[in-house]
py3Dmol code that shows the C-alpha trace and the ligand (Angstrom):
import py3Dmol

protein = """\
ATOM      1  CA  MET A   1       0.000   0.000   0.000  1.00  0.00           C
ATOM      2  CA  LYS A   2       1.296   3.432  -0.865  1.00  0.00           C
ATOM      3  CA  LYS A   3       2.611   5.612   1.996  1.00  0.00           C
ATOM      4  CA  GLU A   4       0.058   8.315   1.167  1.00  0.00           C
ATOM      5  CA  ARG A   5      -2.788   5.803   1.484  1.00  0.00           C
ATOM      6  CA  ILE A   6      -1.591   4.604   4.866  1.00  0.00           C
ATOM      7  CA  ARG A   7      -1.358   8.184   6.160  1.00  0.00           C
ATOM      8  CA  THR A   8      -4.901   9.089   5.119  1.00  0.00           C
ATOM      9  CA  LEU A   9      -6.373   5.789   6.333  1.00  0.00           C
ATOM     10  CA  HIS A  10      -4.702   6.402   9.677  1.00  0.00           C
ATOM     11  CA  SER A  11      -6.634   9.641   9.895  1.00  0.00           C
ATOM     12  CA  LEU A  12      -9.919   7.771   9.208  1.00  0.00           C
ATOM     13  CA  VAL A  13      -9.150   5.291  11.998  1.00  0.00           C
ATOM     14  CA  THR A  14      -8.367   8.162  14.389  1.00  0.00           C
ATOM     15  CA  MET A  15     -11.697   9.786  13.498  1.00  0.00           C
ATOM     16  CA  LEU A  16     -13.413   6.545  14.510  1.00  0.00           C
ATOM     17  CA  THR A  17     -12.048   6.890  18.055  1.00  0.00           C
ATOM     18  CA  TYR A  18     -14.396   9.833  18.722  1.00  0.00           C
ATOM     19  CA  LYS A  19     -17.905   9.067  19.979  1.00  0.00           C
ATOM     20  CA  ARG A  20     -20.209  11.625  18.383  1.00  0.00           C
ATOM     21  CA  LYS A  21     -23.425  11.834  20.358  1.00  0.00           C
ATOM     22  CA  HIS A  22     -25.046  15.246  19.893  1.00  0.00           C
ATOM     23  CA  GLY A  23     -24.148  17.743  22.620  1.00  0.00           C
ATOM     24  CA  THR A  24     -21.195  15.799  24.105  1.00  0.00           C
ATOM     25  CA  GLU A  25     -17.664  17.090  24.639  1.00  0.00           C
ATOM     26  CA  SER A  26     -16.262  14.428  22.321  1.00  0.00           C
ATOM     27  CA  ILE A  27     -18.423  15.530  19.372  1.00  0.00           C
ATOM     28  CA  LYS A  28     -17.256  19.100  19.992  1.00  0.00           C
ATOM     29  CA  ASP A  29     -13.636  17.914  20.099  1.00  0.00           C
ATOM     30  CA  PHE A  30     -14.205  15.999  16.860  1.00  0.00           C
ATOM     31  CA  CYS A  31     -15.605  19.076  15.118  1.00  0.00           C
ATOM     32  CA  ALA A  32     -12.795  21.269  16.448  1.00  0.00           C
ATOM     33  CA  ARG A  33     -10.176  18.842  15.174  1.00  0.00           C
ATOM     34  CA  TYR A  34     -11.613  17.723  11.823  1.00  0.00           C
ATOM     35  CA  LEU A  35     -14.235  20.199  10.627  1.00  0.00           C
ATOM     36  CA  HIS A  36     -13.405  23.652  11.958  1.00  0.00           C
ATOM     37  CA  PRO A  37      -9.935  23.900  10.341  1.00  0.00           C
ATOM     38  CA  THR A  38     -11.425  23.246   6.861  1.00  0.00           C
ATOM     39  CA  PHE A  39     -14.984  24.614   7.112  1.00  0.00           C
ATOM     40  CA  GLY A  40     -14.731  27.368   9.724  1.00  0.00           C
ATOM     41  CA  HIS A  41     -17.812  27.870  11.894  1.00  0.00           C
ATOM     42  CA  PRO A  42     -21.014  25.895  11.222  1.00  0.00           C
ATOM     43  CA  ASP A  43     -24.189  27.630  10.006  1.00  0.00           C
ATOM     44  CA  LYS A  44     -26.886  28.418  12.548  1.00  0.00           C
ATOM     45  CA  ASP A  45     -28.382  24.948  12.175  1.00  0.00           C
ATOM     46  CA  GLY A  46     -25.048  23.333  12.978  1.00  0.00           C
ATOM     47  CA  ASN A  47     -24.139  22.284   9.414  1.00  0.00           C
ATOM     48  CA  TYR A  48     -20.599  22.723   8.118  1.00  0.00           C
ATOM     49  CA  VAL A  49     -20.697  24.085   4.552  1.00  0.00           C
ATOM     50  CA  LEU A  50     -17.789  24.702   2.186  1.00  0.00           C
ATOM     51  CA  ILE A  51     -17.953  25.771  -1.460  1.00  0.00           C
ATOM     52  CA  VAL A  52     -15.013  24.787  -3.665  1.00  0.00           C
ATOM     53  CA  GLY A  53     -14.976  26.258  -7.166  1.00  0.00           C
ATOM     54  CA  ASP A  54     -17.175  28.664  -9.074  1.00  0.00           C
ATOM     55  CA  LYS A  55     -20.904  27.791  -8.919  1.00  0.00           C
ATOM     56  CA  PRO A  56     -20.398  24.045  -8.377  1.00  0.00           C
ATOM     57  CA  ASN A  57     -23.373  21.848  -9.318  1.00  0.00           C
ATOM     58  CA  ILE A  58     -22.738  18.793  -7.124  1.00  0.00           C
ATOM     59  CA  LEU A  59     -23.238  18.631  -3.388  1.00  0.00           C
ATOM     60  CA  TYR A  60     -21.301  16.008  -1.418  1.00  0.00           C
ATOM     61  CA  ALA A  61     -22.888  15.194   1.926  1.00  0.00           C
ATOM     62  CA  ALA A  62     -22.152  13.465   5.211  1.00  0.00           C
ATOM     63  CA  HIS A  63     -23.206  13.962   8.839  1.00  0.00           C
ATOM     64  CA  TYR A  64     -21.099  14.334  11.972  1.00  0.00           C
ATOM     65  CA  ASP A  65     -23.371  12.871  14.640  1.00  0.00           C
ATOM     66  CA  SER A  66     -23.388   9.133  15.419  1.00  0.00           C
ATOM     67  CA  VAL A  67     -25.653   6.815  17.415  1.00  0.00           C
ATOM     68  CA  HIS A  68     -23.222   6.565  20.356  1.00  0.00           C
ATOM     69  CA  ARG A  69     -24.938   6.801  23.734  1.00  0.00           C
ATOM     70  CA  SER A  70     -22.087   8.306  25.745  1.00  0.00           C
ATOM     71  CA  ASP A  71     -19.353  10.928  25.694  1.00  0.00           C
ATOM     72  CA  GLY A  72     -15.650  10.222  25.155  1.00  0.00           C
ATOM     73  CA  ARG A  73     -13.212   8.272  23.000  1.00  0.00           C
ATOM     74  CA  GLN A  74     -13.071   4.560  22.126  1.00  0.00           C
ATOM     75  CA  LYS A  75     -10.479   2.050  20.954  1.00  0.00           C
ATOM     76  CA  VAL A  76     -10.621   0.838  17.363  1.00  0.00           C
ATOM     77  CA  LYS A  77      -9.149  -2.446  16.157  1.00  0.00           C
ATOM     78  CA  VAL A  78      -7.725  -2.805  12.633  1.00  0.00           C
ATOM     79  CA  SER A  79      -7.152  -6.278  11.286  1.00  0.00           C
ATOM     80  CA  GLY A  80      -6.996  -7.586   7.726  1.00  0.00           C
ATOM     81  CA  GLY A  81      -7.862  -4.167   6.314  1.00  0.00           C
ATOM     82  CA  VAL A  82     -11.074  -3.933   8.355  1.00  0.00           C
ATOM     83  CA  ALA A  83     -11.762  -1.559  11.274  1.00  0.00           C
ATOM     84  CA  THR A  84     -14.000  -2.735  14.130  1.00  0.00           C
ATOM     85  CA  LEU A  85     -14.788  -1.653  17.657  1.00  0.00           C
ATOM     86  CA  HIS A  86     -12.095  -2.977  20.047  1.00  0.00           C
ATOM     87  CA  PRO A  87     -13.587  -5.596  22.430  1.00  0.00           C
ATOM     88  CA  ASP A  88     -12.381  -3.515  25.416  1.00  0.00           C
ATOM     89  CA  ASN A  89     -15.077  -0.944  24.685  1.00  0.00           C
ATOM     90  CA  GLU A  90     -18.597  -0.784  25.962  1.00  0.00           C
ATOM     91  CA  VAL A  91     -21.133  -2.114  23.496  1.00  0.00           C
ATOM     92  CA  GLU A  92     -21.910   0.932  21.352  1.00  0.00           C
ATOM     93  CA  CYS A  93     -20.909   1.288  17.689  1.00  0.00           C
ATOM     94  CA  LEU A  94     -17.871   1.928  15.513  1.00  0.00           C
ATOM     95  CA  GLY A  95     -19.342   5.093  14.006  1.00  0.00           C
ATOM     96  CA  ALA A  96     -18.068   4.603  10.444  1.00  0.00           C
ATOM     97  CA  ASP A  97     -21.608   5.871   9.818  1.00  0.00           C
ATOM     98  CA  CYS A  98     -20.789   8.602   8.971  1.00  0.00           C
ATOM     99  CA  ALA A  99     -17.114   9.203   9.854  1.00  0.00           C
ATOM    100  CA  THR A 100     -16.132   7.517   6.588  1.00  0.00           C
ATOM    101  CA  GLY A 101     -18.279  10.016   4.672  1.00  0.00           C
ATOM    102  CA  ILE A 102     -16.560  12.922   6.416  1.00  0.00           C
ATOM    103  CA  TRP A 103     -13.155  11.427   5.719  1.00  0.00           C
ATOM    104  CA  LEU A 104     -14.008  11.095   1.990  1.00  0.00           C
ATOM    105  CA  ILE A 105     -15.201  14.699   1.918  1.00  0.00           C
ATOM    106  CA  LEU A 106     -12.017  15.979   3.570  1.00  0.00           C
ATOM    107  CA  GLU A 107      -9.917  14.005   1.087  1.00  0.00           C
ATOM    108  CA  MET A 108     -11.871  15.419  -1.890  1.00  0.00           C
ATOM    109  CA  ILE A 109     -11.542  18.976  -0.587  1.00  0.00           C
ATOM    110  CA  ASP A 110      -7.834  18.381  -0.070  1.00  0.00           C
ATOM    111  CA  ALA A 111      -7.569  17.254  -3.700  1.00  0.00           C
ATOM    112  CA  GLY A 112      -9.374  20.409  -4.885  1.00  0.00           C
ATOM    113  CA  ILE A 113     -12.438  18.667  -6.344  1.00  0.00           C
ATOM    114  CA  GLU A 114     -15.120  21.293  -7.062  1.00  0.00           C
ATOM    115  CA  GLY A 115     -18.353  20.985  -5.161  1.00  0.00           C
ATOM    116  CA  VAL A 116     -20.503  22.171  -2.317  1.00  0.00           C
ATOM    117  CA  TYR A 117     -19.485  20.122   0.715  1.00  0.00           C
ATOM    118  CA  VAL A 118     -21.949  19.811   3.569  1.00  0.00           C
ATOM    119  CA  VAL A 119     -21.343  17.892   6.787  1.00  0.00           C
ATOM    120  CA  HIS A 120     -24.802  17.927   8.328  1.00  0.00           C
ATOM    121  CA  ALA A 121     -25.808  18.078  11.974  1.00  0.00           C
ATOM    122  CA  GLN A 122     -28.147  15.602  13.695  1.00  0.00           C
ATOM    123  CA  GLU A 123     -28.907  13.189  10.844  1.00  0.00           C
ATOM    124  CA  GLU A 124     -29.482  10.286  13.220  1.00  0.00           C
ATOM    125  CA  VAL A 125     -32.374  12.008  14.972  1.00  0.00           C
ATOM    126  CA  GLY A 126     -34.413  12.801  11.853  1.00  0.00           C
ATOM    127  CA  CYS A 127     -32.120  14.713   9.482  1.00  0.00           C
ATOM    128  CA  LEU A 128     -32.625  17.899  11.486  1.00  0.00           C
ATOM    129  CA  GLY A 129     -29.591  19.720  10.066  1.00  0.00           C
ATOM    130  CA  SER A 130     -30.345  19.039   6.406  1.00  0.00           C
ATOM    131  CA  LYS A 131     -34.052  19.752   6.889  1.00  0.00           C
ATOM    132  CA  ALA A 132     -33.289  23.193   8.317  1.00  0.00           C
ATOM    133  CA  LEU A 133     -30.677  23.933   5.665  1.00  0.00           C
ATOM    134  CA  VAL A 134     -32.982  23.148   2.738  1.00  0.00           C
ATOM    135  CA  LYS A 135     -35.725  25.260   4.327  1.00  0.00           C
ATOM    136  CA  ARG A 136     -33.401  28.276   4.446  1.00  0.00           C
ATOM    137  CA  ILE A 137     -32.784  28.020   0.667  1.00  0.00           C
ATOM    138  CA  PRO A 138     -29.095  28.997   0.663  1.00  0.00           C
ATOM    139  CA  TYR A 139     -28.127  31.032  -2.414  1.00  0.00           C
ATOM    140  CA  TRP A 140     -26.010  28.229  -3.912  1.00  0.00           C
ATOM    141  CA  LEU A 141     -28.786  25.616  -3.845  1.00  0.00           C
ATOM    142  CA  GLY A 142     -30.334  26.679  -7.177  1.00  0.00           C
ATOM    143  CA  ALA A 143     -27.158  25.637  -9.039  1.00  0.00           C
ATOM    144  CA  ILE A 144     -27.096  22.105  -7.578  1.00  0.00           C
ATOM    145  CA  ASP A 145     -27.960  19.209  -9.952  1.00  0.00           C
ATOM    146  CA  ALA A 146     -27.037  16.334  -7.651  1.00  0.00           C
ATOM    147  CA  VAL A 147     -26.690  15.603  -3.938  1.00  0.00           C
ATOM    148  CA  ILE A 148     -24.497  12.615  -3.148  1.00  0.00           C
ATOM    149  CA  SER A 149     -24.544  11.371   0.448  1.00  0.00           C
ATOM    150  CA  PHE A 150     -21.621   9.194   1.534  1.00  0.00           C
ATOM    151  CA  ASP A 151     -23.751   7.272   3.997  1.00  0.00           C
ATOM    152  CA  ARG A 152     -24.670   3.838   2.628  1.00  0.00           C
ATOM    153  CA  LYS A 153     -23.596   0.419   3.896  1.00  0.00           C
ATOM    154  CA  GLY A 154     -21.809  -2.129   1.748  1.00  0.00           C
ATOM    155  CA  GLN A 155     -19.740  -1.661  -1.369  1.00  0.00           C
ATOM    156  CA  SER A 156     -22.131  -1.667  -4.293  1.00  0.00           C
ATOM    157  CA  ASP A 157     -25.226   0.514  -3.881  1.00  0.00           C
ATOM    158  CA  ILE A 158     -26.071   3.766  -5.588  1.00  0.00           C
ATOM    159  CA  ILE A 159     -29.451   4.534  -4.047  1.00  0.00           C
ATOM    160  CA  THR A 160     -32.274   5.536  -6.415  1.00  0.00           C
ATOM    161  CA  HIS A 161     -35.199   5.434  -3.929  1.00  0.00           C
ATOM    162  CA  GLN A 162     -35.487   6.481  -0.287  1.00  0.00           C
ATOM    163  CA  MET A 163     -38.485   5.228   1.720  1.00  0.00           C
ATOM    164  CA  GLY A 164     -39.902   3.870  -1.531  1.00  0.00           C
ATOM    165  CA  MET A 165     -39.865   7.224  -3.324  1.00  0.00           C
ATOM    166  CA  ARG A 166     -37.562   7.861  -6.260  1.00  0.00           C
ATOM    167  CA  THR A 167     -34.864  10.409  -5.482  1.00  0.00           C
ATOM    168  CA  ALA A 168     -32.430   9.678  -8.346  1.00  0.00           C
ATOM    169  CA  SER A 169     -32.869   8.425 -11.907  1.00  0.00           C
ATOM    170  CA  ASP A 170     -31.420   5.125 -13.095  1.00  0.00           C
ATOM    171  CA  ALA A 171     -29.560   7.045 -15.816  1.00  0.00           C
ATOM    172  CA  PHE A 172     -27.840   9.152 -13.160  1.00  0.00           C
ATOM    173  CA  ALA A 173     -26.983   6.070 -11.079  1.00  0.00           C
ATOM    174  CA  HIS A 174     -25.441   4.350 -14.109  1.00  0.00           C
ATOM    175  CA  SER A 175     -23.472   7.464 -15.029  1.00  0.00           C
ATOM    176  CA  LEU A 176     -22.122   7.699 -11.463  1.00  0.00           C
ATOM    177  CA  ALA A 177     -21.192   4.006 -11.534  1.00  0.00           C
ATOM    178  CA  ASP A 178     -19.395   4.576 -14.855  1.00  0.00           C
ATOM    179  CA  ILE A 179     -17.267   7.501 -13.698  1.00  0.00           C
ATOM    180  CA  LEU A 180     -16.280   5.681 -10.488  1.00  0.00           C
ATOM    181  CA  GLY A 181     -15.448   2.406 -12.253  1.00  0.00           C
ATOM    182  CA  LEU A 182     -15.826   0.248  -9.117  1.00  0.00           C
ATOM    183  CA  GLY A 183     -18.806  -1.847 -10.235  1.00  0.00           C
ATOM    184  CA  HIS A 184     -21.529  -0.012  -8.308  1.00  0.00           C
ATOM    185  CA  LYS A 185     -25.188  -0.697  -9.155  1.00  0.00           C
ATOM    186  CA  PRO A 186     -28.460   1.214  -8.763  1.00  0.00           C
ATOM    187  CA  ASP A 187     -30.465   0.106  -5.725  1.00  0.00           C
ATOM    188  CA  ASP A 188     -34.034   1.115  -4.867  1.00  0.00           C
ATOM    189  CA  GLY A 189     -33.927  -0.051  -1.241  1.00  0.00           C
ATOM    190  CA  GLY A 190     -32.631   3.094   0.451  1.00  0.00           C
ATOM    191  CA  SER A 191     -34.031   4.106   3.798  1.00  0.00           C
ATOM    192  CA  TYR A 192     -33.521   7.746   4.597  1.00  0.00           C
ATOM    193  CA  THR A 193     -30.566  10.090   4.816  1.00  0.00           C
ATOM    194  CA  ASP A 194     -29.736  13.773   4.356  1.00  0.00           C
ATOM    195  CA  SER A 195     -29.842  13.707   0.543  1.00  0.00           C
ATOM    196  CA  ASN A 196     -33.556  12.826   0.777  1.00  0.00           C
ATOM    197  CA  GLU A 197     -34.236  16.281   2.223  1.00  0.00           C
ATOM    198  CA  TYR A 198     -33.095  17.847  -1.054  1.00  0.00           C
ATOM    199  CA  ALA A 199     -35.283  15.664  -3.267  1.00  0.00           C
ATOM    200  CA  GLU A 200     -38.044  18.210  -3.867  1.00  0.00           C
ATOM    201  CA  THR A 201     -35.514  20.768  -5.059  1.00  0.00           C
ATOM    202  CA  VAL A 202     -32.563  18.945  -6.617  1.00  0.00           C
ATOM    203  CA  SER A 203     -32.731  16.641  -9.653  1.00  0.00           C
ATOM    204  CA  GLU A 204     -30.606  13.723  -8.479  1.00  0.00           C
ATOM    205  CA  CYS A 205     -30.343  12.806  -4.786  1.00  0.00           C
ATOM    206  CA  THR A 206     -28.505   9.612  -3.946  1.00  0.00           C
ATOM    207  CA  ASN A 207     -26.609   7.731  -1.280  1.00  0.00           C
ATOM    208  CA  LEU A 208     -23.389   5.919  -2.152  1.00  0.00           C
ATOM    209  CA  ALA A 209     -21.980   2.779  -0.479  1.00  0.00           C
ATOM    210  CA  VAL A 210     -18.908   3.690   1.580  1.00  0.00           C
ATOM    211  CA  GLY A 211     -17.977   0.239   2.885  1.00  0.00           C
ATOM    212  CA  TYR A 212     -19.372  -0.100   6.370  1.00  0.00           C
ATOM    213  CA  THR A 213     -21.665  -2.924   7.536  1.00  0.00           C
ATOM    214  CA  ASP A 214     -23.937  -3.419  10.563  1.00  0.00           C
ATOM    215  CA  GLN A 215     -24.072   0.313  11.297  1.00  0.00           C
ATOM    216  CA  HIS A 216     -25.643   1.388  14.597  1.00  0.00           C
ATOM    217  CA  THR A 217     -24.469  -1.863  16.262  1.00  0.00           C
ATOM    218  CA  ALA A 218     -21.415  -3.109  18.166  1.00  0.00           C
ATOM    219  CA  LYS A 219     -20.662  -5.402  15.196  1.00  0.00           C
ATOM    220  CA  GLU A 220     -20.189  -2.466  12.812  1.00  0.00           C
ATOM    221  CA  THR A 221     -17.212  -2.811  10.464  1.00  0.00           C
ATOM    222  CA  GLN A 222     -15.484  -0.550   7.955  1.00  0.00           C
ATOM    223  CA  ASP A 223     -13.545  -1.998   5.027  1.00  0.00           C
ATOM    224  CA  LEU A 224     -10.494   0.260   4.804  1.00  0.00           C
ATOM    225  CA  ASP A 225      -9.258  -1.058   1.439  1.00  0.00           C
ATOM    226  CA  TYR A 226     -12.614  -0.245  -0.128  1.00  0.00           C
ATOM    227  CA  ALA A 227     -12.604   3.197   1.525  1.00  0.00           C
ATOM    228  CA  ALA A 228      -9.195   3.888  -0.011  1.00  0.00           C
ATOM    229  CA  GLU A 229     -10.306   2.667  -3.451  1.00  0.00           C
ATOM    230  CA  LEU A 230     -13.426   4.791  -3.291  1.00  0.00           C
ATOM    231  CA  ARG A 231     -11.417   7.815  -2.227  1.00  0.00           C
ATOM    232  CA  ASP A 232      -9.128   7.432  -5.264  1.00  0.00           C
ATOM    233  CA  ALA A 233     -12.122   6.910  -7.579  1.00  0.00           C
ATOM    234  CA  LEU A 234     -13.899  10.021  -6.278  1.00  0.00           C
ATOM    235  CA  ILE A 235     -10.787  12.107  -6.832  1.00  0.00           C
ATOM    236  CA  GLU A 236     -10.078  10.741 -10.313  1.00  0.00           C
ATOM    237  CA  ALA A 237     -13.702  10.732 -11.563  1.00  0.00           C
ATOM    238  CA  ASP A 238     -14.756  12.911 -14.501  1.00  0.00           C
ATOM    239  CA  TRP A 239     -17.723  14.565 -12.808  1.00  0.00           C
ATOM    240  CA  SER A 240     -18.727  16.353 -16.023  1.00  0.00           C
ATOM    241  CA  GLN A 241     -19.998  13.006 -17.369  1.00  0.00           C
ATOM    242  CA  LEU A 242     -22.876  12.707 -14.893  1.00  0.00           C
ATOM    243  CA  VAL A 243     -26.397  12.610 -16.354  1.00  0.00           C
ATOM    244  CA  PHE A 244     -29.202  14.586 -14.676  1.00  0.00           C
ATOM    245  CA  GLU A 245     -32.655  13.331 -15.666  1.00  0.00           C
ATOM    246  CA  ARG A 246     -35.032  13.260 -12.759  1.00  0.00           C
ATOM    247  CA  ASP A 247     -37.616  16.040 -12.473  1.00  0.00           C
ATOM    248  CA  PRO A 248     -37.769  16.893  -8.756  1.00  0.00           C
ATOM    249  CA  SER A 249     -41.378  18.081  -9.053  1.00  0.00           C
ATOM    250  CA  VAL A 250     -42.580  14.635 -10.151  1.00  0.00           C
ATOM    251  CA  VAL A 251     -43.297  12.066  -7.446  1.00  0.00           C
ATOM    252  CA  GLU A 252     -42.543   8.468  -8.404  1.00  0.00           C
ATOM    253  CA  TRP A 253     -42.887   5.431  -6.150  1.00  0.00           C
ATOM    254  CA  ALA A 254     -40.921   2.208  -6.288  1.00  0.00           C
ATOM    255  CA  TYR A 255     -42.975  -0.538  -7.924  1.00  0.00           C
ATOM    256  CA  GLY A 256     -45.387   2.154  -9.160  1.00  0.00           C
ATOM    257  CA  GLN A 257     -47.068   2.045  -5.782  1.00  0.00           C
ATOM    258  CA  ASP A 258     -48.371   4.755  -3.483  1.00  0.00           C
ATOM    259  CA  TRP A 259     -47.371   3.719   0.040  1.00  0.00           C
ATOM    260  CA  GLY A 260     -49.668   6.239   1.606  1.00  0.00           C
ATOM    261  CA  TYR A 261     -47.065   8.886   2.343  1.00  0.00           C
ATOM    262  CA  PRO A 262     -48.352  12.432   2.085  1.00  0.00           C
ATOM    263  CA  PHE A 263     -48.108  14.018  -1.338  1.00  0.00           C
ATOM    264  CA  ARG A 264     -45.061  16.181  -1.540  1.00  0.00           C
ATOM    265  CA  GLY A 265     -46.974  19.233  -2.716  1.00  0.00           C
ATOM    266  CA  PHE A 266     -45.762  21.966  -4.955  1.00  0.00           C
ATOM    267  CA  GLN A 267     -42.185  22.352  -5.940  1.00  0.00           C
ATOM    268  CA  SER A 268     -40.655  25.547  -4.677  1.00  0.00           C
ATOM    269  CA  TYR A 269     -39.102  27.753  -7.292  1.00  0.00           C
ATOM    270  CA  TYR A 270     -35.995  29.656  -6.469  1.00  0.00           C
ATOM    271  CA  SER A 271     -35.281  32.931  -8.144  1.00  0.00           C
ATOM    272  CA  ASP A 272     -31.899  33.279  -9.747  1.00  0.00           C
ATOM    273  CA  SER A 273     -31.490  36.723  -8.276  1.00  0.00           C
ATOM    274  CA  LEU A 274     -27.966  37.169  -7.069  1.00  0.00           C
ATOM    275  CA  VAL A 275     -28.637  37.765  -3.421  1.00  0.00           C
ATOM    276  CA  GLU A 276     -25.503  37.387  -1.364  1.00  0.00           C
ATOM    277  CA  GLU A 277     -25.827  34.654   1.238  1.00  0.00           C
ATOM    278  CA  ASP A 278     -24.758  37.006   4.028  1.00  0.00           C
ATOM    279  CA  SER A 279     -27.380  39.643   3.346  1.00  0.00           C
ATOM    280  CA  LEU A 280     -30.131  37.014   3.020  1.00  0.00           C
ATOM    281  CA  ASP A 281     -28.987  35.443   6.269  1.00  0.00           C
ATOM    282  CA  ASP A 282     -29.236  38.819   7.969  1.00  0.00           C
ATOM    283  CA  TYR A 283     -32.842  39.108   6.792  1.00  0.00           C
ATOM    284  CA  TYR A 284     -33.683  35.655   8.120  1.00  0.00           C
ATOM    285  CA  GLU A 285     -32.290  36.707  11.447  1.00  0.00           C
ATOM    286  CA  ILE A 286     -34.422  39.861  11.474  1.00  0.00           C
ATOM    287  CA  ILE A 287     -37.546  37.884  10.552  1.00  0.00           C
ATOM    288  CA  ARG A 288     -36.906  35.524  13.445  1.00  0.00           C
ATOM    289  CA  ASP A 289     -36.103  38.201  16.024  1.00  0.00           C
ATOM    290  CA  TYR A 290     -38.716  40.842  15.081  1.00  0.00           C
ATOM    291  CA  ASP A 291     -41.676  38.814  13.830  1.00  0.00           C
ATOM    292  CA  LYS A 292     -44.325  40.926  15.620  1.00  0.00           C
ATOM    293  CA  ALA A 293     -42.967  44.276  14.428  1.00  0.00           C
ATOM    294  CA  LEU A 294     -42.649  42.876  10.901  1.00  0.00           C
ATOM    295  CA  ALA A 295     -46.278  41.702  10.959  1.00  0.00           C
ATOM    296  CA  LYS A 296     -47.362  45.242  11.925  1.00  0.00           C
ATOM    297  CA  MET A 297     -45.231  46.740   9.175  1.00  0.00           C
ATOM    298  CA  LEU A 298     -46.733  44.378   6.569  1.00  0.00           C
ATOM    299  CA  GLU A 299     -50.219  45.198   7.812  1.00  0.00           C
ATOM    300  CA  ASP A 300     -49.474  48.850   7.050  1.00  0.00           C
ATOM    301  CA  TRP A 301     -48.230  47.960   3.591  1.00  0.00           C
ATOM    302  CA  PHE A 302     -50.907  45.537   2.389  1.00  0.00           C
ATOM    303  CA  GLN A 303     -54.702  45.867   2.229  1.00  0.00           C
ATOM    304  CA  SER A 304     -55.112  42.299   3.487  1.00  0.00           C
ATOM    305  CA  PRO A 305     -53.045  39.193   4.245  1.00  0.00           C
ATOM    306  CA  TYR A 306     -54.245  37.773   0.914  1.00  0.00           C
ATOM    307  CA  ASP A 307     -52.567  40.650  -0.905  1.00  0.00           C
ATOM    308  CA  LEU A 308     -49.365  39.761   0.895  1.00  0.00           C
ATOM    309  CA  LEU A 309     -49.695  36.125  -0.235  1.00  0.00           C
ATOM    310  CA  ASP A 310     -50.238  37.349  -3.805  1.00  0.00           C
ATOM    311  CA  GLU A 311     -47.062  39.359  -3.603  1.00  0.00           C
ATOM    312  CA  LEU A 312     -45.098  36.451  -2.106  1.00  0.00           C
ATOM    313  CA  GLN A 313     -46.117  34.325  -5.074  1.00  0.00           C
ATOM    314  CA  ARG A 314     -43.967  36.601  -7.234  1.00  0.00           C
ATOM    315  CA  TYR A 315     -40.987  35.462  -5.116  1.00  0.00           C
ATOM    316  CA  GLY A 316     -41.611  31.777  -5.694  1.00  0.00           C
ATOM    317  CA  ALA A 317     -43.828  31.016  -2.686  1.00  0.00           C
ATOM    318  CA  ASP A 318     -46.821  28.726  -3.084  1.00  0.00           C
ATOM    319  CA  PRO A 319     -49.749  30.570  -1.446  1.00  0.00           C
ATOM    320  CA  PHE A 320     -51.825  27.393  -1.302  1.00  0.00           C
ATOM    321  CA  ARG A 321     -49.454  26.084   1.361  1.00  0.00           C
ATOM    322  CA  SER A 322     -50.657  28.820   3.692  1.00  0.00           C
ATOM    323  CA  PRO A 323     -53.284  27.590   6.178  1.00  0.00           C
ATOM    324  CA  LEU A 324     -54.844  31.018   5.731  1.00  0.00           C
ATOM    325  CA  LEU A 325     -55.632  30.399   2.097  1.00  0.00           C
ATOM    326  CA  ARG A 326     -56.786  26.868   2.746  1.00  0.00           C
ATOM    327  CA  ARG A 327     -59.254  28.270   5.260  1.00  0.00           C
ATOM    328  CA  TYR A 328     -60.247  30.967   2.772  1.00  0.00           C
ATOM    329  CA  LYS A 329     -60.935  28.558  -0.131  1.00  0.00           C
TER     330      LYS A 329
END
"""
ligand_1 = """\
1
ZN
Zn -25.574 7.817 8.594
"""
view = py3Dmol.view(width=600, height=400)
view.addModel(protein, "pdb")
view.setStyle({"model": 0}, {"cartoon": {"style": "trace"}})
view.addModel(ligand_1, "xyz")
view.setStyle({"model": 1}, {"stick": {}})
view.zoomTo()
view.show()
């Protein structure tokens, strides 16, 4: 194995020694050591976001929380190219879900691969970080054609469906498999990860196998040889060859079946206006902190709340989502 490979794999194994339960000292230490130096401070929802390149169209995603139950560090055993939890530890988990994803992201950033890189907060408790991020509509989101989570078990899947709903086209999955050249295959059995939160907005939202097994258990393993191969493939891939086909406004179920999940509703449209992220963020902050005063100001400006909804429609809002209008109808 090349020296360079051993050095970077050593850093993955060290990452696995941090338990990453939300709110603990050890998750803070992990972020301070691995995320802060590259990403700076997280956004107000706790997500670490870094943009590499000029208007990148691919978002690479991971999450920094794990399903550990306690604070602190743990021992990791490496044998035969596979990392596992050392038997000395309490029965928790290895946490390759999603440390391996973060490691891949750091390696890609280091190699200068263009993209929006997001290490999300609190995925394991309902994708809270990604949910909040998508809701805020960051200025760069309109340019994104694909969201690729590095958060899938095994070594072969490129997820096309999450919770039975299509989030990526087969054409996209095949094109991703082709540029990686590691024999990946489309798989419609995905459960639910951060990329799913983007599926109403972004064309192709997938989850890629990163080589762990038995995640969330004490038997969790991470294949380090596969991780290294995947890292090299991600860095050498010709990302311009990806195919974007899925229409995010169209809902499609696996097996052509409606499983009874609520209809996704209208697609939101984002204006291409070049609003700087900072200034938009400042407005969000004002809306949050001065909601009552803002309501009074809008009352002065508009004849009725329905006029305000009309006006908001010009900015891409769907007025029929407002309970007010539903009551009115
Ligand atoms: Zn995960």
